[in-house]
Every structure is written in structure tokens, then in C-alpha cells.
The first five atom37 places (N, CA, C, CB, O) and aatype in JSON, in Angstrom:
{
  "aatype": [12, 18, 14, 12, 16, 2, 0, 14, 11, 2, 9, 3, 17, 2, 15, 10, 1, 17, 11, 8, 1, 10, 13, 10, 9, 10, 15, 6, 15, 6, 16, 15, 14, 6, 19, 19, 6, 12, 19, 6, 5, 19, 11, 1, 2, 5, 14, 18, 13, 6, 6, 1, 3, 10, 1, 13, 19, 10, 10, 19, 3, 7, 1, 16, 7, 17, 9, 3, 7, 6, 1, 10, 16, 6, 7, 15, 19, 11, 1, 10, 17, 5, 1, 16, 1, 2, 6, 15, 5, 0, 10, 14, 7, 4, 19, 10, 9, 7, 11, 3, 7, 7, 9, 11, 10, 1, 6, 15, 4, 14, 19, 6, 10, 7, 10, 9, 13, 0, 1, 9, 3, 7, 12, 14, 10, 1, 5, 1, 6, 12, 1],
  "atom_mask": [
    [1, 1, 1, 1, 1],
    [1, 1, 1, 1, 1],
    [1, 1, 1, 1, 1],
    [1, 1, 1, 1, 1],
    [1, 1, 1, 1, 1],
    [1, 1, 1, 1, 1],
    [1, 1, 1, 1, 1],
    [1, 1, 1, 1, 1],
    [1, 1, 1, 1, 1],
    [1, 1, 1, 1, 1],
    [1, 1, 1, 1, 1],
    [1, 1, 1, 1, 1],
    [1, 1, 1, 1, 1],
    [1, 1, 1, 1, 1],
    [1, 1, 1, 1, 1],
    [1, 1, 1, 1, 1],
    [1, 1, 1, 1, 1],
    [1, 1, 1, 1, 1],
    [1, 1, 1, 1, 1],
    [1, 1, 1, 1, 1],
    [1, 1, 1, 1, 1],
    [1, 1, 1, 1, 1],
    [1, 1, 1, 1, 1],
    [1, 1, 1, 1, 1],
    [1, 1, 1, 1, 1],
    [1, 1, 1, 1, 1],
    [1, 1, 1, 1, 1],
    [1, 1, 1, 1, 1],
    [1, 1, 1, 1, 1],
    [1, 1, 1, 1, 1],
    [1, 1, 1, 1, 1],
    [1, 1, 1, 1, 1],
    [1, 1, 1, 1, 1],
    [1, 1, 1, 1, 1],
    [1, 1, 1, 1, 1],
    [1, 1, 1, 1, 1],
    [1, 1, 1, 1, 1],
    [1, 1, 1, 1, 1],
    [1, 1, 1, 1, 1],
    [1, 1, 1, 1, 1],
    [1, 1, 1, 1, 1],
    [1, 1, 1, 1, 1],
    [1, 1, 1, 1, 1],
    [1, 1, 1, 1, 1],
    [1, 1, 1, 1, 1],
    [1, 1, 1, 1, 1],
    [1, 1, 1, 1, 1],
    [1, 1, 1, 1, 1],
    [1, 1, 1, 1, 1],
    [1, 1, 1, 1, 1],
    [1, 1, 1, 1, 1],
    [1, 1, 1, 1, 1],
    [1, 1, 1, 1, 1],
    [1, 1, 1, 1, 1],
    [1, 1, 1, 1, 1],
    [1, 1, 1, 1, 1],
    [1, 1, 1, 1, 1],
    [1, 1, 1, 1, 1],
    [1, 1, 1, 1, 1],
    [1, 1, 1, 1, 1],
    [1, 1, 1, 1, 1],
    [1, 1, 1, 0, 1],
    [1, 1, 1, 1, 1],
    [1, 1, 1, 1, 1],
    [1, 1, 1, 0, 1],
    [1, 1, 1, 1, 1],
    [1, 1, 1, 1, 1],
    [1, 1, 1, 1, 1],
    [1, 1, 1, 0, 1],
    [1, 1, 1, 1, 1],
    [1, 1, 1, 1, 1],
    [1, 1, 1, 1, 1],
    [1, 1, 1, 1, 1],
    [1, 1, 1, 1, 1],
    [1, 1, 1, 0, 1],
    [1, 1, 1, 1, 1],
    [1, 1, 1, 1, 1],
    [1, 1, 1, 1, 1],
    [1, 1, 1, 1, 1],
    [1, 1, 1, 1, 1],
    [1, 1, 1, 1, 1],
    [1, 1, 1, 1, 1],
    [1, 1, 1, 1, 1],
    [1, 1, 1, 1, 1],
    [1, 1, 1, 1, 1],
    [1, 1, 1, 1, 1],
    [1, 1, 1, 1, 1],
    [1, 1, 1, 1, 1],
    [1, 1, 1, 1, 1],
    [1, 1, 1, 1, 1],
    [1, 1, 1, 1, 1],
    [1, 1, 1, 1, 1],
    [1, 1, 1, 0, 1],
    [1, 1, 1, 1, 1],
    [1, 1, 1, 1, 1],
    [1, 1, 1, 1, 1],
    [1, 1, 1, 1, 1],
    [1, 1, 1, 0, 1],
    [1, 1, 1, 1, 1],
    [1, 1, 1, 1, 1],
    [1, 1, 1, 0, 1],
    [1, 1, 1, 0, 1],
    [1, 1, 1, 1, 1],
    [1, 1, 1, 1, 1],
    [1, 1, 1, 1, 1],
    [1, 1, 1, 1, 1],
    [1, 1, 1, 1, 1],
    [1, 1, 1, 1, 1],
    [1, 1, 1, 1, 1],
    [1, 1, 1, 1, 1],
    [1, 1, 1, 1, 1],
    [1, 1, 1, 1, 1],
    [1, 1, 1, 1, 1],
    [1, 1, 1, 0, 1],
    [1, 1, 1, 1, 1],
    [1, 1, 1, 1, 1],
    [1, 1, 1, 1, 1],
    [1, 1, 1, 1, 1],
    [1, 1, 1, 1, 1],
    [1, 1, 1, 1, 1],
    [1, 1, 1, 1, 1],
    [1, 1, 1, 0, 1],
    [1, 1, 1, 1, 1],
    [1, 1, 1, 1, 1],
    [1, 1, 1, 1, 1],
    [1, 1, 1, 1, 1],
    [1, 1, 1, 1, 1],
    [1, 1, 1, 1, 1],
    [1, 1, 1, 1, 1],
    [1, 1, 1, 1, 1],
    [1, 1, 1, 1, 1]
  ],
  "atom_positions": [
    [[102.21, -100.08, 91.32], [103.64, -101.33, 90.5], [102.94, -101.92, 89.22], [104.17, -103.13, 91.72], [103.48, -101.71, 88.13]],
    [[101.55, -102.78, 89.31], [101.17, -103.33, 88.57], [99.7, -102.77, 88.28], [101.4, -104.51, 88.92], [99.23, -102.32, 89.32]],
    [[98.86, -102.65, 87.27], [97.54, -102.19, 87.08], [96.74, -104.03, 87.38], [97.33, -101.26, 85.19], [96.99, -105.21, 87.14]],
    [[95.71, -103.18, 88.03], [94.63, -103.88, 88.76], [94.21, -105.0, 87.84], [93.39, -102.91, 89.14], [94.26, -104.59, 86.68]],
    [[93.77, -106.44, 87.91], [93.13, -107.04, 86.81], [91.87, -107.36, 87.63], [93.93, -108.33, 86.05], [91.97, -107.54, 88.84]],
    [[90.83, -107.43, 87.07], [89.11, -107.27, 86.87], [89.02, -107.9, 88.23], [88.13, -108.21, 85.36], [88.57, -107.25, 89.17]],
    [[89.47, -109.28, 88.42], [89.37, -110.01, 89.68], [90.59, -110.69, 89.91], [88.24, -110.96, 89.72], [91.16, -111.26, 88.98]],
    [[91.04, -110.7, 91.09], [92.04, -111.31, 91.73], [91.87, -112.93, 91.46], [92.0, -110.88, 93.25], [90.77, -113.48, 91.45]],
    [[93.08, -113.58, 91.25], [93.26, -115.12, 90.75], [93.85, -115.78, 91.9], [94.27, -115.35, 89.37], [94.76, -115.46, 92.68]],
    [[92.96, -116.94, 91.78], [93.02, -117.64, 93.15], [93.7, -119.16, 92.35], [91.14, -117.79, 94.14], [93.17, -119.97, 91.59]],
    [[95.03, -119.1, 92.91], [96.25, -120.01, 92.52], [96.1, -121.54, 93.34], [97.81, -119.15, 93.02], [96.07, -121.54, 94.57]],
    [[96.02, -122.57, 92.72], [96.44, -123.59, 93.44], [97.79, -123.7, 92.99], [95.63, -124.8, 93.31], [98.12, -124.04, 91.86]],
    [[98.71, -123.35, 94.08], [100.36, -123.8, 93.37], [100.52, -124.76, 93.13], [101.54, -123.7, 93.97], [101.09, -124.86, 92.05]],
    [[100.21, -126.12, 93.85], [100.38, -127.49, 93.36], [100.13, -127.71, 91.8], [99.43, -128.37, 94.15], [100.96, -128.37, 91.17]],
    [[99.12, -127.23, 91.22], [98.93, -127.17, 89.7], [100.04, -126.89, 89.12], [98.0, -126.24, 89.23], [100.44, -127.71, 88.3]],
    [[100.86, -125.65, 89.36], [102.08, -125.35, 88.79], [103.17, -126.65, 88.88], [102.6, -124.06, 89.53], [103.86, -127.11, 87.97]],
    [[103.11, -126.94, 89.8], [104.17, -128.4, 89.73], [104.68, -129.11, 88.54], [103.52, -129.56, 90.34], [103.74, -129.71, 88.03]],
    [[105.64, -129.26, 87.98], [105.83, -129.83, 86.9], [105.99, -129.11, 85.81], [105.03, -130.55, 86.75], [106.64, -129.5, 84.84]],
    [[105.37, -127.94, 85.9], [104.55, -126.83, 84.33], [105.62, -125.91, 84.64], [102.45, -125.86, 84.4], [106.42, -125.69, 83.73]],
    [[105.89, -125.09, 86.19], [106.74, -123.84, 85.86], [107.58, -123.7, 86.74], [106.1, -122.61, 85.75], [107.36, -124.51, 87.64]],
    [[108.66, -122.93, 86.97], [109.36, -122.7, 88.23], [108.75, -121.43, 88.17], [111.04, -122.82, 88.39], [108.18, -120.94, 87.19]],
    [[108.93, -120.89, 89.4], [108.64, -119.82, 90.26], [109.89, -119.16, 90.86], [107.76, -120.31, 91.31], [110.69, -119.68, 91.63]],
    [[109.91, -117.73, 90.3], [110.88, -116.64, 91.3], [110.29, -115.65, 91.83], [111.99, -115.92, 90.66], [109.91, -114.7, 91.15]],
    [[110.09, -115.73, 93.32], [109.52, -115.05, 93.87], [110.46, -113.6, 94.63], [108.86, -115.99, 94.63], [111.66, -113.55, 94.89]],
    [[109.46, -112.6, 94.81], [110.33, -111.49, 95.65], [109.24, -111.42, 96.76], [110.73, -109.79, 94.79], [108.06, -111.15, 96.53]],
    [[109.93, -111.77, 98.42], [109.02, -111.63, 99.46], [109.63, -110.18, 99.81], [109.03, -112.9, 100.66], [110.81, -109.93, 100.05]],
    [[108.38, -109.14, 99.79], [108.54, -107.81, 100.57], [107.78, -107.44, 101.36], [108.59, -106.82, 99.96], [106.66, -107.95, 101.35]],
    [[108.12, -106.38, 102.4], [106.96, -105.76, 103.38], [106.82, -104.65, 102.23], [107.42, -105.15, 105.26], [105.91, -103.89, 102.57]],
    [[107.4, -104.25, 100.93], [106.83, -103.26, 100.23], [107.02, -103.24, 99.1], [107.04, -102.26, 100.55], [108.15, -103.58, 98.73]],
    [[105.8, -102.74, 97.85], [106.16, -103.23, 96.89], [106.94, -102.14, 95.87], [105.04, -103.88, 96.44], [107.22, -102.29, 94.68]],
    [[107.21, -100.78, 96.9], [107.77, -99.53, 96.41], [109.13, -99.44, 97.06], [106.86, -98.28, 96.74], [109.61, -98.31, 97.12]],
    [[109.94, -100.62, 97.64], [111.45, -100.27, 98.31], [112.13, -100.29, 96.91], [112.21, -101.54, 99.61], [111.6, -100.87, 95.96]],
    [[113.15, -99.74, 96.86], [114.05, -99.62, 96.22], [114.39, -101.02, 94.99], [114.99, -99.32, 97.28], [114.27, -101.16, 93.77]],
    [[114.92, -101.97, 96.29], [114.93, -103.2, 95.55], [114.11, -104.33, 95.04], [115.52, -103.64, 95.99], [114.34, -105.48, 94.66]],
    [[112.95, -103.48, 95.22], [111.69, -104.39, 94.22], [111.69, -103.75, 93.41], [110.17, -104.66, 94.57], [111.82, -104.33, 92.33]],
    [[111.57, -102.48, 93.35], [111.44, -101.5, 91.88], [112.49, -102.39, 91.01], [112.07, -99.51, 92.03], [112.1, -103.01, 90.01]],
    [[113.98, -102.42, 91.5], [115.0, -102.87, 90.49], [114.76, -104.13, 90.19], [116.37, -102.77, 90.9], [114.92, -104.34, 88.99]],
    [[114.46, -105.01, 90.77], [113.95, -106.35, 90.59], [113.17, -106.48, 89.41], [113.18, -106.77, 91.71], [113.64, -106.88, 88.34]],
    [[111.88, -106.11, 89.59], [110.61, -105.71, 88.61], [111.35, -105.57, 87.38], [109.69, -104.22, 88.99], [111.43, -106.42, 86.49]],
    [[111.97, -104.23, 87.39], [112.34, -103.65, 85.86], [113.27, -105.03, 85.68], [113.33, -101.78, 85.71], [112.77, -105.87, 84.94]],
    [[114.16, -105.25, 86.09], [115.08, -106.81, 85.78], [114.49, -107.46, 84.78], [115.13, -107.99, 87.03], [114.77, -107.4, 83.58]],
    [[113.14, -108.49, 85.65], [112.46, -108.99, 84.99], [111.3, -108.76, 83.91], [112.3, -109.42, 85.62], [110.71, -109.55, 83.17]],
    [[111.21, -107.55, 84.08], [110.45, -106.73, 82.5], [111.18, -106.57, 81.13], [110.12, -105.07, 82.76], [110.79, -106.53, 79.96]],
    [[112.74, -106.48, 81.94], [113.43, -106.53, 80.94], [114.11, -107.95, 79.98], [114.26, -105.79, 81.45], [114.63, -108.08, 78.87]],
    [[113.79, -108.77, 81.01], [114.33, -110.27, 80.3], [113.3, -111.41, 80.58], [115.91, -110.85, 81.0], [113.54, -112.49, 81.1]],
    [[111.87, -110.86, 80.05], [110.69, -111.92, 80.17], [110.9, -112.85, 79.11], [109.19, -111.29, 80.04], [110.41, -113.98, 79.02]],
    [[111.8, -112.16, 78.18], [111.91, -113.99, 76.79], [112.93, -114.92, 77.59], [113.01, -113.65, 74.54], [113.12, -116.02, 77.06]],
    [[113.63, -114.64, 78.79], [114.5, -115.27, 79.28], [113.62, -116.48, 80.17], [115.45, -114.27, 80.01], [113.96, -117.66, 80.11]],
    [[112.3, -115.97, 81.1], [111.87, -117.03, 81.96], [110.91, -117.21, 81.23], [111.61, -116.88, 83.39], [110.01, -117.82, 81.82]],
    [[110.54, -116.78, 79.53], [109.89, -117.46, 79.2], [110.25, -118.86, 78.48], [109.31, -116.74, 78.71], [109.43, -119.73, 78.18]],
    [[111.8, -118.92, 78.25], [112.34, -119.99, 77.79], [112.68, -121.17, 79.07], [113.58, -119.47, 76.98], [112.94, -122.35, 78.89]],
    [[112.59, -120.44, 80.41], [112.85, -121.48, 81.05], [111.77, -122.06, 82.43], [114.21, -121.15, 81.4], [112.1, -122.52, 83.53]],
    [[110.29, -121.78, 81.8], [108.43, -121.96, 82.07], [109.19, -121.44, 83.44], [107.19, -123.96, 81.98], [109.67, -122.27, 84.21]],
    [[109.28, -119.9, 83.72], [109.77, -119.25, 84.8], [108.7, -118.29, 85.27], [111.05, -118.59, 84.47], [108.69, -117.23, 84.64]],
    [[107.73, -118.43, 86.32], [106.53, -117.49, 86.26], [107.17, -116.51, 87.56], [104.76, -118.37, 86.54], [107.5, -116.95, 88.66]],
    [[107.26, -115.09, 87.12], [107.42, -113.88, 88.42], [106.2, -113.87, 89.28], [107.57, -112.2, 87.83], [105.02, -113.73, 88.93]],
    [[106.73, -114.04, 90.53], [105.79, -113.74, 91.63], [106.09, -112.6, 92.26], [105.7, -114.72, 92.59], [107.29, -112.43, 92.45]],
    [[105.34, -111.74, 92.66], [105.72, -110.71, 94.04], [104.61, -110.77, 94.73], [106.07, -109.03, 93.79], [103.43, -110.78, 94.37]],
    [[105.24, -110.83, 96.06], [104.25, -111.26, 97.23], [104.93, -110.11, 98.29], [104.36, -113.19, 97.81], [106.1, -109.87, 98.56]],
    [[103.59, -109.5, 98.79], [104.12, -108.28, 99.59], [103.21, -108.32, 101.2], [103.75, -106.65, 98.55], [101.99, -108.47, 101.3]],
    [[104.13, -108.16, 102.31], [103.7, -108.36, 103.69], [102.56, -109.95, 103.68], [102.8, -106.69, 104.2], [101.73, -110.27, 104.53]],
    [[102.83, -110.45, 102.77], [101.71, -112.16, 102.92], [100.34, -111.68, 102.64], [0.0, 0.0, 0.0], [99.41, -112.43, 102.94]],
    [[100.07, -110.47, 102.07], [98.5, -110.46, 102.19], [98.69, -109.93, 100.15], [97.55, -108.87, 103.84], [98.46, -110.95, 99.5]],
    [[98.87, -109.29, 99.66], [99.11, -108.65, 98.48], [100.46, -109.68, 97.51], [99.58, -106.92, 98.98], [101.55, -110.22, 97.69]],
    [[99.39, -109.43, 96.4], [100.83, -110.05, 95.51], [99.78, -110.39, 93.99], [0.0, 0.0, 0.0], [98.57, -110.34, 93.79]],
    [[100.51, -110.61, 93.46], [100.8, -110.72, 91.8], [101.59, -111.9, 91.6], [101.67, -109.41, 91.1], [102.43, -112.42, 92.34]],
    [[101.05, -112.27, 90.21], [101.55, -113.33, 89.11], [101.42, -112.48, 88.34], [100.88, -114.7, 88.74], [100.44, -111.76, 88.15]],
    [[103.08, -112.47, 87.45], [102.59, -112.13, 86.43], [101.83, -110.93, 85.71], [102.16, -112.84, 86.43], [101.37, -110.75, 84.58]],
    [[101.92, -110.07, 87.09], [101.26, -109.25, 86.23], [99.66, -109.35, 87.47], [0.0, 0.0, 0.0], [99.17, -108.37, 88.03]],
    [[99.31, -110.39, 87.58], [97.9, -110.33, 87.74], [97.82, -110.53, 89.11], [97.07, -111.3, 86.92], [98.51, -111.37, 89.7]],
    [[97.01, -109.78, 89.66], [96.56, -109.75, 91.48], [95.96, -111.23, 91.15], [95.07, -108.21, 92.31], [95.41, -111.88, 90.27]],
    [[96.58, -111.3, 92.78], [96.09, -112.83, 93.51], [95.31, -112.62, 94.04], [96.8, -113.64, 94.39], [94.86, -111.5, 93.81]],
    [[94.54, -113.48, 95.12], [93.64, -113.63, 95.92], [94.59, -113.45, 97.34], [92.82, -115.0, 95.63], [95.8, -113.68, 97.36]],
    [[93.84, -113.02, 98.43], [94.96, -113.29, 99.57], [95.06, -114.55, 100.23], [94.82, -112.39, 100.67], [95.95, -114.78, 101.05]],
    [[94.33, -115.22, 99.96], [94.38, -116.38, 100.13], [95.41, -117.41, 99.71], [0.0, 0.0, 0.0], [95.92, -118.33, 100.35]],
    [[95.59, -116.98, 98.32], [96.99, -117.16, 97.09], [98.06, -117.07, 97.93], [97.24, -115.85, 95.76], [98.84, -117.9, 98.41]],
    [[97.9, -115.63, 98.01], [98.9, -114.87, 99.03], [99.49, -116.05, 99.8], [98.11, -113.7, 100.14], [100.37, -116.85, 99.48]],
    [[98.48, -115.9, 101.34], [98.84, -116.09, 102.58], [99.68, -117.87, 102.38], [97.28, -115.89, 103.69], [100.49, -118.41, 103.13]],
    [[99.01, -118.44, 100.93], [99.46, -120.05, 101.56], [101.34, -120.19, 100.97], [98.1, -121.74, 100.51], [102.15, -121.03, 101.38]],
    [[101.62, -119.02, 99.88], [102.5, -119.41, 99.0], [103.84, -118.7, 100.5], [102.26, -118.55, 97.02], [104.8, -119.34, 100.94]],
    [[103.46, -117.48, 100.86], [103.9, -116.56, 101.56], [104.21, -117.59, 102.91], [102.85, -115.26, 101.66], [105.32, -117.28, 103.35]],
    [[103.8, -118.34, 103.44], [103.7, -119.13, 104.7], [104.68, -120.32, 104.47], [102.15, -119.64, 105.02], [105.51, -120.71, 105.29]],
    [[104.45, -120.84, 103.21], [105.62, -121.82, 102.16], [107.02, -121.69, 102.31], [105.52, -121.48, 100.58], [107.99, -122.43, 102.48]],
    [[106.71, -120.11, 102.16], [108.43, -120.2, 101.51], [109.01, -118.49, 102.26], [108.49, -120.21, 98.97], [109.99, -117.9, 101.79]],
    [[108.36, -118.03, 103.22], [109.11, -117.2, 104.2], [109.92, -118.01, 105.13], [108.18, -116.36, 105.0], [109.73, -119.17, 105.49]],
    [[110.96, -117.1, 105.47], [111.81, -117.72, 106.04], [112.49, -116.81, 107.11], [112.62, -118.26, 105.08], [113.54, -116.21, 106.86]],
    [[111.88, -116.74, 108.3], [112.45, -115.34, 109.58], [113.58, -114.87, 109.64], [112.46, -115.62, 111.05], [113.94, -113.75, 109.98]],
    [[114.62, -116.41, 109.04], [116.01, -115.53, 109.48], [116.6, -115.15, 108.08], [117.29, -116.52, 110.48], [117.8, -114.88, 108.02]],
    [[115.6, -115.11, 106.58], [116.13, -114.53, 105.67], [115.59, -112.87, 105.47], [115.92, -115.46, 104.56], [114.43, -112.43, 105.52]],
    [[116.65, -112.26, 105.27], [115.71, -110.35, 105.62], [114.99, -110.14, 104.2], [117.19, -108.46, 105.89], [115.29, -110.8, 103.21]],
    [[113.74, -108.87, 104.25], [113.28, -108.56, 103.14], [113.74, -107.51, 102.7], [112.17, -108.55, 103.12], [114.25, -106.59, 103.35]],
    [[113.58, -107.6, 101.52], [113.05, -108.1, 100.71], [113.89, -109.25, 99.98], [112.62, -107.14, 100.05], [114.91, -108.86, 99.42]],
    [[113.65, -110.29, 99.94], [114.27, -111.29, 99.66], [113.85, -112.65, 98.19], [0.0, 0.0, 0.0], [112.8, -113.11, 97.77]],
    [[114.83, -112.79, 97.94], [114.59, -113.63, 96.57], [113.86, -115.03, 96.76], [116.04, -113.96, 95.86], [114.07, -115.48, 97.88]],
    [[113.27, -115.62, 96.17], [113.64, -117.5, 96.0], [112.74, -117.86, 95.19], [113.49, -118.64, 97.4], [111.58, -117.48, 95.05]],
    [[113.59, -118.88, 94.5], [113.49, -119.76, 93.32], [113.16, -121.52, 93.84], [115.08, -119.57, 92.44], [113.9, -122.29, 94.46]],
    [[111.6, -121.78, 93.23], [111.5, -122.81, 93.13], [111.61, -123.47, 92.05], [110.77, -122.97, 93.55], [111.26, -123.0, 90.97]],
    [[112.21, -124.92, 92.22], [111.91, -125.59, 91.0], [110.44, -125.8, 90.64], [0.0, 0.0, 0.0], [109.51, -125.27, 91.24]],
    [[110.28, -126.79, 89.38], [109.61, -127.77, 88.94], [108.84, -128.79, 89.5], [110.23, -128.19, 88.43], [107.68, -129.16, 89.33]],
    [[109.99, -129.23, 90.39], [109.51, -130.54, 91.46], [108.85, -129.7, 92.43], [110.85, -131.59, 92.28], [107.98, -130.39, 92.96]],
    [[108.87, -128.27, 93.0], [108.15, -127.94, 94.08], [109.11, -127.28, 95.01], [0.0, 0.0, 0.0], [108.86, -126.15, 95.45]],
    [[110.38, -128.01, 95.39], [111.19, -127.24, 95.77], [112.63, -126.27, 96.15], [0.0, 0.0, 0.0], [113.71, -126.19, 95.55]],
    [[112.14, -125.6, 97.35], [113.42, -124.57, 96.47], [114.52, -124.15, 96.85], [113.1, -123.36, 96.1], [115.11, -124.17, 97.94]],
    [[114.8, -123.68, 95.61], [116.13, -124.0, 94.92], [117.28, -123.21, 95.81], [116.1, -123.47, 93.22], [118.2, -123.58, 96.53]],
    [[116.76, -121.87, 95.37], [117.73, -120.95, 96.22], [116.63, -119.49, 96.76], [119.31, -120.36, 94.99], [115.52, -119.06, 96.44]],
    [[117.86, -119.06, 97.84], [117.09, -118.21, 98.92], [118.17, -116.97, 98.68], [116.97, -118.96, 100.75], [119.37, -117.23, 98.82]],
    [[117.78, -115.66, 98.35], [119.21, -114.53, 98.08], [118.11, -113.33, 98.57], [120.12, -114.31, 95.94], [116.88, -113.26, 98.59]],
    [[119.16, -112.46, 98.93], [118.78, -110.83, 99.43], [118.24, -110.43, 98.02], [120.32, -109.64, 100.04], [118.56, -110.78, 96.88]],
    [[117.31, -109.59, 98.5], [117.37, -108.53, 96.8], [118.0, -107.09, 96.86], [115.59, -108.08, 96.15], [118.01, -106.55, 97.97]],
    [[118.46, -106.52, 95.94], [118.28, -107.4, 94.88], [119.18, -108.32, 94.33], [117.98, -106.79, 94.02], [120.28, -108.41, 94.87]],
    [[118.91, -109.04, 93.32], [119.93, -110.35, 93.13], [119.62, -110.08, 91.29], [119.26, -112.37, 94.1], [118.62, -109.73, 90.66]],
    [[121.33, -110.55, 90.8], [121.36, -110.47, 89.6], [120.53, -111.69, 88.57], [122.73, -110.36, 89.46], [120.79, -112.87, 88.77]],
    [[119.69, -111.36, 87.68], [118.77, -112.48, 87.37], [119.64, -113.86, 86.41], [117.38, -111.69, 86.41], [119.16, -114.95, 86.08]],
    [[121.05, -113.31, 86.14], [122.32, -114.15, 85.37], [122.49, -115.36, 86.17], [0.0, 0.0, 0.0], [122.58, -116.55, 85.86]],
    [[122.52, -114.54, 87.61], [122.63, -115.81, 89.0], [121.17, -117.42, 88.54], [121.84, -114.52, 91.22], [121.27, -118.6, 88.22]],
    [[120.0, -116.44, 88.78], [118.72, -117.47, 88.75], [119.2, -118.44, 87.55], [117.03, -116.63, 88.35], [119.42, -119.65, 87.67]],
    [[119.33, -117.59, 86.25], [119.24, -118.26, 84.89], [120.49, -119.37, 85.13], [119.5, -117.06, 83.43], [120.38, -120.52, 84.69]],
    [[121.64, -118.94, 85.84], [122.54, -120.09, 85.42], [122.29, -121.22, 86.75], [124.36, -119.5, 85.21], [123.05, -122.18, 86.78]],
    [[121.28, -121.1, 87.81], [120.93, -121.91, 88.72], [120.0, -122.87, 87.93], [120.35, -121.21, 89.91], [119.86, -124.08, 88.12]],
    [[119.49, -122.2, 87.14], [117.53, -123.44, 86.69], [118.37, -124.22, 85.39], [115.21, -122.02, 85.64], [118.05, -125.37, 85.07]],
    [[119.68, -123.34, 84.54], [120.11, -124.09, 83.63], [121.43, -125.0, 83.85], [120.21, -123.28, 82.65], [122.12, -125.51, 82.96]],
    [[121.66, -125.09, 85.62], [122.16, -126.01, 85.72], [121.41, -127.21, 86.77], [0.0, 0.0, 0.0], [122.02, -127.8, 87.66]],
    [[120.18, -127.38, 86.49], [119.34, -128.34, 86.89], [119.38, -129.6, 86.03], [118.06, -127.79, 86.94], [119.01, -129.37, 84.88]],
    [[119.75, -130.94, 86.29], [119.07, -132.04, 85.63], [117.92, -132.08, 84.86], [118.82, -132.78, 86.38], [118.03, -132.74, 83.83]],
    [[116.56, -131.42, 85.14], [115.52, -131.34, 84.7], [115.7, -130.19, 83.37], [114.6, -131.08, 85.87], [115.31, -130.38, 82.22]],
    [[116.36, -129.04, 83.86], [116.29, -128.28, 82.83], [117.57, -128.76, 81.33], [116.51, -126.75, 83.61], [117.55, -128.53, 80.12]],
    [[118.29, -129.3, 81.99], [119.16, -130.21, 80.93], [118.6, -130.71, 80.19], [119.87, -131.19, 81.28], [118.85, -130.52, 79.0]],
    [[117.54, -131.61, 80.61], [116.87, -132.37, 79.55], [115.98, -131.85, 78.41], [116.14, -133.18, 80.16], [115.57, -132.28, 77.33]],
    [[115.83, -130.34, 79.38], [115.14, -129.82, 78.45], [115.55, -128.96, 77.35], [114.39, -129.33, 78.99], [114.84, -128.85, 76.34]],
    [[116.71, -128.32, 77.51], [117.57, -127.94, 76.17], [117.75, -128.72, 75.34], [118.75, -127.57, 76.3], [118.06, -128.3, 74.22]],
    [[117.62, -130.36, 75.6], [118.23, -130.83, 74.17], [117.37, -131.31, 73.52], [119.26, -131.79, 74.13], [117.62, -131.74, 72.39]]
  ]
}
């Protein structure tokens, strides 16, 4: 699905707090039709992601993952998977994390990105950013 980068990226997720929002897809397979559809939607809407300081993260089975197409270390994937995986949420699932680090939305995949953008645009911090 994504090209392999030279070396996996180790991410300290706390370092993204107050800088970026995260849109995650948690899945058991990167090739499920729902995941493929979401990845295509993300690619088509990249300018809207950039405008909202939104990073795209795909996590597969808690072991493999990418952030904006760059492969993540297994440790980075495990930390975020454990933090965001809700056993009652069906996979694949979508999760929106705000700049404050809080989970703002959980939905089954696929989800219309317009819903994600509207949720972000309604947040007080985003309202201040748009002024």
C-alpha cells in the first residue's frame, strides 16, 4: 500500500501534542476494501489535511504502521495502538485525536472525511486558528 522508507520512524506521540491532529485508521489488514477506500480519500483530500494540521496514521494489527506514508517502528505502532484501540470498536475503525491529545471521534470505516473536517472545524482551537 505504501512504499517502504529506508528506516522506520520512531515517534514520540506526545511530541505532536499542540502541533498536530491525528486521523487514524486501525485495521487488521491494510488491504481491506474499507482501508483502501479511506487511503484513497485521504490522498484526494491532502490539502484539507495540511490546512488543519492533520496527520494521517494507518495502524495494522498493532504491529505495522505508517504516518503520512512513512513507515513507523513497531514500538511506535504498539504505543499508539494500545492508547487508541477500543475492544468494543469494530475494525477497521477510524479515530480522530485533537491537538490536546484527546480522542475526539471514533467511527467505523469508511467514514466521510467531510464529517472529520466538520468535527475539527467546530473545535474551539480550530476556530481560533481560522481567525
